[in-house]
C-alpha positions as CSV (number, residue, x, y, z in Angstrom):
1,M,66.0,9.5,0.3
2,K,68.5,10.3,2.9
3,P,66.6,8.2,6.0
4,H,66.2,5.6,3.6
5,L,69.8,5.7,3.0
6,I,70.6,5.4,7.5
7,I,68.2,2.5,7.6
8,F,69.9,0.6,4.8
9,G,73.0,1.1,6.8
10,I,71.3,0.0,9.8
11,L,70.6,-2.7,8.5
12,I,74.0,-3.6,6.8
13,A,75.8,-2.9,10.0
14,G,73.2,-5.5,12.2
15,F,74.0,-7.7,9.5
16,A,77.1,-8.0,9.6
17,I,77.1,-8.0,14.0
18,Y,75.2,-11.1,13.7
19,N,77.4,-12.8,11.7
20,F,80.5,-12.0,13.5
21,F,79.4,-11.9,16.8
22,F,75.5,-13.8,17.7
23,Q,75.8,-16.7,15.2
24,V,73.2,-19.2,16.1
25,E,75.1,-22.9,17.2
26,D,73.0,-24.8,14.3
27,D,73.8,-24.5,10.4
28,K,70.3,-24.8,9.5
29,T,68.5,-22.0,11.3
30,N,71.8,-20.0,10.7
31,T,71.5,-20.4,7.5
32,L,68.2,-19.1,7.2
33,I,68.1,-16.5,9.3
34,N,71.5,-15.1,7.0
35,I,68.9,-16.1,4.2
36,I,65.8,-14.3,6.0
37,Y,68.4,-10.9,6.7
38,A,69.5,-11.2,3.1
39,S,65.6,-10.9,1.8
40,I,65.1,-8.4,3.4
41,L,68.3,-6.2,2.6
42,F,66.8,-7.1,-0.9
43,G,63.4,-6.2,-0.1
44,F,64.4,-2.8,1.0
45,I,66.5,-2.0,-1.6
46,S,63.7,-2.4,-4.4
47,F,62.0,-0.5,-1.8
48,M,64.9,2.5,-2.3
49,A,64.6,2.2,-5.9
50,Y,60.5,2.1,-6.5
51,S,60.7,5.3,-4.3
52,L,63.2,6.7,-5.9
53,L,61.9,6.1,-9.7
54,K,58.4,7.4,-8.5
55,K,60.3,11.0,-7.4
56,M,61.8,11.3,-10.6
57,K,58.3,10.9,-12.2
58,K,57.2,14.1,-10.7
C-alpha cells in the first residue's frame, strides 16, 4: 500500500505545482486540464480503495 500512497502524493504535488506555476492562459483549456487531472486523481483513489478491500478480503 505504501507505493500507492507515494504515487498519490506525487500526483497531488503535480496538481498543485501545475495550478501554481504552469497554468495555460486559455481559461477553457485550463479548466479542461484541471477536470482531467482531478478525474485521474479520483480514479486513483478508487483504485487504492479497491486494492485495499481486495487485500482485506484475503
